[in-house]
Legacy VTK file of the C-alpha trace (Angstrom):
# vtk DataFile Version 3.0
C-alpha trace
ASCII
DATASET POLYDATA
POINTS 206 float
5.110 -50.231 -15.911
3.914 -47.546 -18.700
6.480 -45.305 -20.452
4.796 -42.246 -19.131
5.977 -43.726 -15.587
9.280 -43.752 -15.917
9.068 -40.512 -17.796
7.528 -39.548 -14.524
10.078 -40.627 -12.356
12.701 -38.675 -14.840
11.021 -35.657 -14.339
10.591 -35.882 -10.191
14.126 -36.527 -9.916
15.997 -33.731 -12.597
14.016 -31.110 -10.211
16.101 -32.142 -7.260
19.110 -32.614 -8.838
18.932 -28.999 -10.676
17.819 -27.235 -8.070
19.912 -28.502 -5.389
22.787 -26.004 -4.237
26.053 -27.219 -5.716
29.255 -26.557 -7.302
27.703 -26.371 -10.951
25.048 -23.983 -10.057
27.851 -21.675 -8.132
29.782 -21.899 -11.376
26.575 -20.762 -13.366
25.955 -18.309 -11.437
29.774 -16.558 -11.496
29.744 -17.057 -15.137
26.536 -15.615 -15.974
27.137 -13.103 -14.179
30.054 -12.154 -15.712
28.989 -12.865 -19.626
25.613 -12.594 -19.631
22.578 -15.138 -20.284
23.203 -15.308 -23.817
26.846 -16.653 -23.773
25.766 -18.668 -20.394
22.822 -20.586 -21.731
24.971 -22.967 -23.167
26.154 -24.202 -20.222
22.610 -25.735 -19.378
23.454 -28.601 -21.851
27.072 -29.490 -19.925
25.246 -32.466 -18.451
25.181 -34.035 -21.699
29.030 -33.656 -21.798
29.542 -34.910 -18.304
27.123 -37.480 -17.886
27.409 -40.427 -20.712
30.560 -41.652 -19.200
29.338 -41.141 -15.449
26.401 -43.193 -16.216
28.232 -45.760 -18.472
30.922 -46.122 -15.492
28.305 -45.936 -12.265
26.426 -48.808 -14.385
29.629 -50.794 -15.091
31.851 -50.403 -12.662
31.314 -47.946 -9.333
29.430 -50.069 -7.349
32.825 -52.668 -6.858
35.245 -49.822 -6.977
36.934 -49.253 -3.624
36.390 -46.241 -1.394
39.834 -44.658 -2.195
38.324 -44.255 -6.113
35.603 -41.233 -4.706
38.173 -40.092 -2.338
40.506 -39.255 -5.590
37.917 -38.205 -7.219
36.612 -35.548 -4.271
40.520 -34.264 -3.923
41.045 -33.473 -7.676
37.418 -31.987 -7.937
38.285 -29.821 -4.752
41.619 -28.466 -6.375
39.507 -27.661 -9.554
36.948 -25.888 -7.643
39.603 -23.873 -5.746
40.852 -22.765 -9.000
37.254 -21.247 -10.090
36.570 -19.512 -7.328
40.047 -17.696 -7.376
39.437 -17.215 -10.706
35.876 -15.096 -9.628
36.958 -13.341 -7.266
39.267 -12.015 -9.437
36.997 -11.303 -12.160
34.764 -9.534 -9.021
37.622 -6.995 -8.099
38.828 -6.225 -11.686
35.433 -5.386 -12.386
35.086 -2.472 -10.322
37.706 -0.460 -12.190
38.122 -2.410 -15.703
36.025 -4.271 -18.107
36.463 -8.141 -18.369
36.076 -9.730 -21.564
33.671 -12.488 -21.792
34.894 -15.876 -22.170
33.857 -18.092 -24.749
30.706 -20.070 -24.538
32.904 -23.358 -25.145
35.308 -22.603 -22.902
32.635 -22.445 -20.071
30.870 -25.007 -21.236
34.033 -27.641 -21.000
34.414 -25.898 -17.346
31.170 -26.709 -16.234
31.311 -30.085 -17.474
34.498 -30.595 -16.126
33.469 -29.414 -12.322
30.128 -32.170 -12.874
32.628 -34.845 -14.040
34.934 -34.324 -10.842
32.027 -34.015 -8.343
31.449 -37.409 -6.718
27.665 -36.539 -6.295
26.515 -37.417 -10.164
27.903 -40.977 -9.331
26.555 -41.833 -6.595
22.918 -40.232 -7.753
23.556 -42.571 -10.535
24.937 -45.603 -8.486
22.098 -45.364 -6.072
19.064 -43.944 -7.370
19.260 -43.217 -11.137
20.967 -46.026 -12.187
18.651 -49.134 -10.974
15.568 -47.200 -12.119
16.974 -46.927 -15.809
18.573 -50.511 -15.747
14.785 -51.580 -14.589
13.694 -49.577 -17.612
15.988 -50.769 -20.073
15.042 -54.081 -19.279
11.502 -53.608 -20.377
12.687 -51.989 -23.342
15.293 -49.172 -25.006
12.125 -46.837 -25.159
11.508 -47.339 -21.444
14.995 -46.483 -20.718
14.321 -43.063 -23.247
11.823 -42.418 -21.605
13.191 -42.293 -17.713
16.039 -40.417 -19.439
14.402 -37.622 -21.186
12.083 -37.022 -18.149
15.195 -36.715 -15.978
17.481 -34.256 -18.658
14.498 -32.384 -19.854
13.934 -30.886 -16.109
17.451 -30.948 -15.600
18.725 -28.765 -18.561
15.413 -26.622 -18.023
16.023 -26.203 -14.799
19.807 -25.219 -15.260
18.262 -22.632 -18.427
15.857 -21.082 -15.968
18.393 -20.215 -13.348
20.770 -19.081 -15.525
18.121 -16.571 -16.338
17.066 -15.485 -12.674
20.829 -15.013 -11.988
21.488 -12.805 -15.527
18.018 -10.760 -14.126
19.321 -10.282 -10.684
22.732 -9.375 -11.906
21.578 -6.878 -14.001
19.661 -5.036 -11.066
22.943 -2.775 -10.226
26.773 -2.813 -10.333
26.928 -3.248 -6.725
24.600 -6.270 -6.785
26.576 -7.837 -8.985
29.628 -7.617 -7.575
28.102 -8.934 -4.562
26.521 -11.588 -6.560
29.960 -12.098 -8.019
31.578 -12.490 -4.703
29.340 -14.853 -3.034
29.210 -17.265 -6.319
33.136 -17.166 -5.489
32.633 -17.753 -1.744
30.193 -20.552 -2.469
33.138 -22.039 -4.910
35.701 -21.828 -2.537
33.428 -23.389 -0.033
32.479 -26.836 -1.968
35.904 -27.006 -3.151
36.865 -27.537 0.752
34.363 -29.532 1.379
35.746 -31.885 -1.342
38.924 -31.706 -0.707
38.119 -32.276 3.143
35.831 -35.171 2.485
38.403 -36.979 0.033
41.467 -36.366 2.189
39.200 -38.163 5.237
38.512 -40.781 3.081
41.970 -41.516 2.380
42.324 -42.011 6.566
44.486 -39.282 7.038
LINES 1 207
206 0 1 2 3 4 5 6 7 8 9 10 11 12 13 14 15 16 17 18 19 20 21 22 23 24 25 26 27 28 29 30 31 32 33 34 35 36 37 38 39 40 41 42 43 44 45 46 47 48 49 50 51 52 53 54 55 56 57 58 59 60 61 62 63 64 65 66 67 68 69 70 71 72 73 74 75 76 77 78 79 80 81 82 83 84 85 86 87 88 89 90 91 92 93 94 95 96 97 98 99 100 101 102 103 104 105 106 107 108 109 110 111 112 113 114 115 116 117 118 119 120 121 122 123 124 125 126 127 128 129 130 131 132 133 134 135 136 137 138 139 140 141 142 143 144 145 146 147 148 149 150 151 152 153 154 155 156 157 158 159 160 161 162 163 164 165 166 167 168 169 170 171 172 173 174 175 176 177 178 179 180 181 182 183 184 185 186 187 188 189 190 191 192 193 194 195 196 197 198 199 200 201 202 203 204 205
């Protein structure tokens, strides 16, 4: 298969990965509304921190791991999302009366990467869809594998950066809109957290 074919496959898979609503997108919304697009833009690079170990783990081990592993991962991730939802909700309420100091971009980037690392969806995605494609590409050459990764992360990172810009524009319409979106982001994080916990506990057999 030609290099361009793997590049296109990466681009095609990267778009839904960026556009699909999820916990990472909800956190990007909450963070952008609080800190603005300039501080938030580095958060689009979070997959570069979280994904390399995910890819290695899924390619080498995850397909042979018991379902219990994913269940534990979902429970831990759900608890972390609920913690972030509470923080976003408190930030929305305090924004009415007192200014909230902006978070550092480094702290936000690490939180975004941790959300992604504790989300089972990337593991499932790489174990079932992207991983086999990457392995097939690498069997041809390192360049073929690089072409696939280049296409995928160009679309994924570009999509995240686009969302941050859109979230910033929407949030600047008015304080009321900003508070409403912040509340929605907090609710979304909370719902994703409860969903993760439910799936994780259900997977344990309780």
